[in-house]
N, C-alpha and C positions, 0 to 999 in steps of 0.2 A: 510418450514421446510427442513433443510439439515442435514444430518448426515453421519457418517462413522462408520463402524463396523470393529474392529480388534480383533485379538487373544491376549492372554496375552503376547505374544512375540512382539506385536506391528505391526505384519504383517497384511495386509488387508485380510478380509474374503470375498472372491469373491463368488458370487452366493448365499449369504444368503437370505432367505425369510424374509421380514419385514412386518408383519401384524400390522396395526394401526387402532385404533378406538377412538372416542372422543365424548363428548357432544357438543351440538350446542352453539351458542352465548347466548342462554337463559338458558343453563344448563340442557338440556334434550337430552337423547340418542334417536335415531330414533325409538326404540321399545317402548318408553314412550310417543311419540308425534305423534298424528295422522296427523299432518301437514307435517311431514317429510316423504319422500319416503323410502321404504324398503332399508336397507343397506346404508343409507345416512351417511356420515362422517366416512366411513370405507374404508380401502384400503389394497392392497397387492403389495409390490414392491420387486425387486431383486437388490442386491448390484452389482455394476459394477466391473471392473478390479482393481479398487483402493479401493474397499470396501465401496464405497459411494452410497447414495440414496438421493432422494429429492422428495417432493410432495408439492402441493399447497392446502391449506385448509383455513378454517375460524379459528379465534382465539376462543378456547373453553372458557366457563364460568364455574365457580364453581357451586356447587349445594348442597342442603341439603339431608342428609340421611333421611329415613322415621322416623317419630317421634311418630307414633302410636305404641302401645304395649310396651314391656319391654325396647326396646332401648330408646324410648322417655322418659319413666319413669326414666331411669338411667341418661339421660342427664339433665332432669329437676332437679333431686335430687342433681346433681353435679353442677348445675347452669352453664352448658356448652352449647355452640351453636352447631347446627347440621351440620355445613358446611364443605364440602371438598373444597380445593382450586382447581382452574382450572388446568387441566392436560390432557395429551395425553397418551393413553395406547400403549404399544409396545410389540409384541411377535416376537422374532427374532430366526430363526432356520436354522440349516444346519447339515447334516449328519456328525457325528464325534465330534460335539460340543454340550454342554449342552444348551438346549433351555432357552433363556432369556426372562422372562416375567416381565415387569416393567412399570413404569409410569414416565413421566417427568412433573414436576409441574412448574407453572408460579411463579417465585420468587418475583413478584410484587403483587401477590394476597393478599388481606387483611387477609385471613385465613392461610397464609403459615406457620406461627409460631404456629398455633393451629388447625391442621387438626383433625377433629373429630375422625378419625380412626387411628391417630398416624402413618400415612403412609409416611410422608415427612421426608427425611433426606437431609442434604446439598448436598450430591452427586446426588440426584434426582431433584435438583432445576435447572431449565433452565431459561435463560435470554431472554425474548421476547423483541426484540429491534425494534424501528420504522425503516422502510425501506426507508423513504424519499418520498414514493409515496402514503402515506395514509394507508399503511398496516403494517404488523408485520413480523419479521424474527426470527426464532429460529434455532440455530446451537447446536447440541448435538451429542456426539460420544459415542459409546457403545463398551464394551470389553466383548468378549465371552471366556468361559473356555472350555477346552477339556471335553468330556463326551458324554452322550447319548442324542440324539435328541428325545424328547418326546413331542407330541402335545396333549394337553388336549382335551377330548371329551366334547362337549357342553351338558348341561343337557336337553336342549330342542331340538326337531327336527327342 
């Protein structure tokens, strides 16, 4: 994964903190899977002097939302599938800029056109390309707006 963070003026955002998290290749986050170590597939990076960052990871898989209870009843009544397309989460922050929390979806996922939570837009679709070495590559750039840096507090300790 390689990316660049700029402001709305196109200038690089130097020193932005890029938090990332994702599901595994079987579609589970580390807190759902006892086989994964704590904080697996999560990371924090800082943009360089050109606003760039990069990291190495596994390609995430899509996964179903829970179908027990009212959500499942609604999906069954609408004859809809419960799947989210594969994606990587990003939270990018820097003082003086509005915190950006988003996801980048794999544009080749079978569920890309029918995300169960309607979270996919063309602008959030990323192109996972073969790297010629048996892996994948994703390039995606982010634009931040002026504003207040706000970091959400997690609901669990």
